[in-house]
N, C-alpha and C positions, 0 to 999 in steps of 0.2 A: 150908339158910339158910345163904349167905354168913354169915359173919365180917369185924367192920369192917378186921381186917387183910388179909382177902383183900381186899376193896374197895378198899384202900388201893395195895394191891399192883398192880390192874389198872389204877386209875388213873395211877399214876406210869408202869406199861407205856403209855397211849394218849399222855401226855406228851411220852415219849422217843421213841416212832413218827413223831409230830406234829416234833417238832425234825429228826427227821431229813430227814423229808420237805422240810420247810422251807430245809435246809441242802442240799441235792438242787436243789432250786429253784430257789433263788439262788445255786448255781455252774454251773448251765447257761442261756447266753445266749439271750434269745429268738427265735426263729428269726425272720429278716428278712423281709417283705412279698418277695413277686417282683415280679421289677422289671417295670414295663410295655411291652409291645412297642413300643411309642413309642419310649423309650427306650433300649430293647436294641436296635433298629435304625440310633436315629440319625435317628427322623422325628418328625414332631408331629402331632395333631391338627387336620384341618381342617374347618370348618362347610362344607359346599356347596351351601348352602340348600335342600337336599331331608336331608337328617341328616351327620351327621359319621364320617371314617374317617380310617386312617391314612396318610399322607403321605412318602416319602422322597423327600427331591431333593437328587442332585449336579449339579456343573459341573464338568465335564473340557475345558482348554484344548486347542485341538486339534492339537498337538502331544503330544498326550498317546500314548503307544504300549501299544497292546493285542496281545501277540504281540510277533510282530514289524514291524507296520507302526502308520502314525500314525492317528490318524482322521481327520485332515484331506484324507488322500488318498481317500476316498467322494467329498468336494465335486470333485472333478479331474473326474469322468464326466461327456462330453458328454451332453446331452440325445439325441441322434441312437444314441449307444452303447448309452443305456439301454434302446431299443426291442430290442436283440439278448438282453436278457436276459427278457423277458417277451413271450408270443405275444400277448398281448391291449395294450388302451390304456396305454403307456407312458408314465409322471413327465414331467413336461416341467424339472421346477426339481428338483435335488438337493438342495438345498439346504433346502428347503420338505418334504422325506421326512419321514415318523413311522413310526420304527423300533421296531415291536410285538413281545412276549414275553408269553405268558399262563403262570399257573401254575394248576391248575383241579383241582376236587375226583374225577375221573377220567377216562379215555381215550375214554368211551363215546359222548360225547357227548348231544344230546338235551334236552328238558326240564328234564331232574332232576340237570345239568352245572352249576357254577357255575364261575367263572372268582374265583377269592378274589384273586391277586393278579394285578396287570397292569404289569409293564414298559414304557416308555414314552422313548423319546429322540428331539429334536428340536434345531437350532440357535437358539440365541438371540444376535445380535451375535456375538460373537468366540469363543464358548463353543458345547458339545455340553451339555443340561440334558439328567437320567436323571430321572426319577421315577418310583416305585413306590407303584399304591394299593392299598391293604392293605384289607380287610372283616371287621372283629373279628368277625362273625355273619353271618349271611345275612341280615339285616333292612338290614344297612349298603349293599345292594347298587343300594340306587337314588343315596347318596351318588358308589358308585365310577362308577357308569355319567353321572351328571352332572359328574363330574369328566373321565372322558373327553369327553364332549361337542365342548367348543371345542377340544382339541387336531385329533380328526379334523375339525373344519369347516376347519380353514386350514392344514392341510396339503394338500401337492399329489398326494400318494397315499403307501402304508401300502407298508413294506416287511418281510416275518416269515419265518421259514424254514420251512419245509412250513403255514406256516398256512392257504393255499389251502384245504386239507384239515382243518383243525381251529379251530387260532383265531379266523378270520375269523367263519365258519358260528356258532363258539359266540358270538361276541359279538353278530352280529347277533340271533340268536334270543335273546337277555338284551334286546338295545334292543328287538324287537318285545312280547315277552312285557313290558315296561315299560312299552310306548305311544308308544317313543323311535323318532326318526327316525334311520334308520339310511341313510349317507353310498354308497348304492348307484354311484352314479357314480365315485367316487372311482377313481383310477388304482392297480392293483395290482401290487407285485412279489413275487414266490415266489423267494428267494435257490437253492431245493432245485435246481427247474428246471436252471437254466444249471451248478450246478454237477455235477450227473449227467451233464451233457453233455463239462463237464470233466475230472472226477476219474473215473467209474463204470468205464473201463478199467483204471485204475491202483491204486484203492483196494480197500480189502475191502468196503468201503459207504461211504454217503457222508452219513453224519450228523454233526451238527454237532459232537460233541466230536472225531471223526476230522479233519475238516478242522482243529477248533483247533490238536489235534496235529500233521499231516503240510503242512497249509498253511501254518495263522497263527503255528504253533511257539509256542503257548500247553499249557501243563501246568496243570491246576488244582489246588490242593492243597486236599483234604479236601472233594471236592465233592461234594456229596448226589445218588443217582441219582434220576432222574424218578418213575420208579416209586412211590417209597416218600414222594415229596411230599402225596400226596394224606392217606395215613396220618396224617402230620405235622399236619396240618393238621385233622383229624377230632378229631387227639390234643387239640391246641390248646382245640376249642370245648368238648371234654368234661372240661379237668382244667388249663385257662389255664397251660398250662406254655408257655411264651412260647420261653424258651433254644434247643429244635431250631429253630426256624422261622430264624433266624438266619442258617443258612446257606442256605436255602431262597431267601431275599434274594440273599444273595449269589449264587449259582448264576443267579436270575433277573437281574443285573446284569452278571455276564457273558454270559450270554445274547444281552442288546440288546446288549453292545458288540461282539461277534462276530458280529453283524447288521453293526453301519458298517464294521466292518475287512474284513470280506470282500467287502465294496461296493468299496472301497477297493483289494483286491485286484485285482477285475474292470473297474475304473478305471484302474489299471495296465497290467493285460495287452492289454486293448483296443487302448491310446495305446500299447503298443509301447514300456512302458517299465520292465518287469517282467525279469527273469531267470529265464527259463522252461526247464526241464525238455522233454525230446523229447518227452511222454507231453501234458503243457500247451501245448503247441505244439498238437499236433493234438488237443487239446481246444478250442483259444482257435479253430480253424479250423474244427471244426464248429456256433461258433458264428456264425462269421461266413459260412457258406454261404449262408445263408436269403436273407442281403442285399446281398451283396460275395462271389459265388463266385471272382474272380480273388486278390482276397485272401485267401479262406481255402484257395485252391490255394499260395498263397506259403508260408502258417504251414504248409501239410503237406509244401512241399517241405524249410523248415528241418526241421521234424520229423525226415522222414528222412537229411538230413545231418547231424542230432546223434546220429543213432544207434538209430533207434524201430526194434524190432525185434520178433519175437513176432507174435502174433496183431493187436494193435494195428497192427503194422505194416506187416504183409500187408494189412490192410483198409484201413489209410490207403492205399499204395501204388496201391490198386485204384480208391480215389476222385480220385485226384492223375490217373490213366490215363485216368480217364472224362472229368473237363475235358479232356484234351489233346485228345482225342479228338474231343471235340464242338468244339475251334476249331484241327482239323486239324494237331495238331503230333505226327505220324505217327511220326519218329524217337522223340521221346520218350515216345510212349506204348506205343510197341514195348519201348522199353528197359526201360519199369515192368514191363512183362506178362513179360518174359521172366525178371526176377528175382523176381516172382511167382509163376510156373510152378514156379521151384526150393522151394518153403517145404515145410517140414517136413511139412505136414497138406495133402491132397490138395486142390486147389479146380478145377474145371471151369472158372471163368470166364477164365484167363488164357489159357487154351488155347484155348476159343472163339473171344477176342477175336484173338489171334493169326491162329488158324488164317482165321476172315474176312475180317482185315487183306490178306493173302496172297493170299486169293482172289476177295476184290473189287478193292484197289485196286492188287497187283502183277500180277494176272493169272496168279497163279504158280499153276499147279492140282495141280503136283508138292508144291511145297514144302507146300503146304497138306493135303493129302492123308496127308505124312512127320509134321505136327505132330500132326493128328487121329490115326492108328495109336500115334503114340508118349502120345499121353494116354490111349486107350483101354486100351492094355498098362500103364500106370500105376496107372490107375485102378480095374482087377482086381486089382494088387497092394494095392493102399489100402483095399480092398474099398468105393468107392465106393456111395454109395446109383443103388438104383435110378434114380431121374432123371437122374443126371451121365450113368450107362452109355447111358443111353435117348438121350440129347441128342448123345451122344459118336457112338451108332450111327447113329442119322440120318444126321447128318452125315456121314460116313465114306460110305451107301448112296452119299449125294446126291452126291460129290464123286467116287465113283467111273462113277457112271450118267455125269457132265458130263466125265469124262476116258476114259470108253470113246466118247461122243458126239466129242468133240475129236479122238479118234484117227480114228475113222469117217470124219469132215471134212477130214482131213488126207491120210488115204491118196487121197479121191475127186478133191481137189484136186490130186493130182501124179500129171501125165501123162509115160508111158514115153517117150522120146528116139525 
């Protein structure tokens, strides 16, 4: 049994512990509540009539530069030139375009994938307005779709980068699942396709970050990789940690602005207002070839004059020679074939074209025969594929027969004195 002295000692010890705990609690400031996502990204909560979501709105003057180009360059593109950038129905009014980019919960698509952040840019008066629509949880999707619907309805066309394979099908799926009408007839421009035609020969890839660095002159600071973004959003849903999402908003905003300036690059290049490298001249020529082969030939000629070489120069030289041949510009075509025949990697095409020219146009069987023999010797030395060897062998045999036949005919036509 404890004595009164023991009880008094224990009581004083407990009191002392309580005093220590109070001092510690009073010395540590209370942890502040996490900053709401709308405050962190400079947005606000907007009620769309079908629920609320976070909307961030920023306005940019047309003179604003994103990389080396100003936003206003995009609006200078002619309606006819928009048709060069897409094989489908092209938009008719650049000022009515809607530039779209989405951040999603995954890259697999399907009904289980959500677009949780959608960036959209459009012209309003004398400024570019960029709005970002963010749903704080999946139950805010109706509000997000309701916010996007009027932007889609008033647009003359949609511009994305690789959106035809992902962004637009995903948004269409979400609209259909929500029993909303998707504007199926809206003109669409995917800038990945023309980008590949212009830069696939020169750049390692045609991803948007690569084009930003090598074409637009833009280097992002502290950018978040795209593959990390779904995980950051799921982390936000579980723990409500909003701070990491600020970089996602920055990433999405830069993507949308890059769409605008990339279209501006095409506008300047197609109007011949840009300083282009030899490879870019060839790429723009490929864009023109479908609609205006003569103008495409002009770009190819300028590319070769600017020093385009290597495999790309060889291909452009043959394309230009084919155009010259179709227009019976034989001297120019032959000059191009003769240069192409000296390429480091053996190609049977210029040799065949030169042989056909001398056989059919000049009626010089001996010259044609000599060209084929030289080509066959080079082909064997270069280890050319069987198809090329067979083609040259067939042409050699046929020319030899024609030469022998011509010789016999000549012999018969000559009579002794």
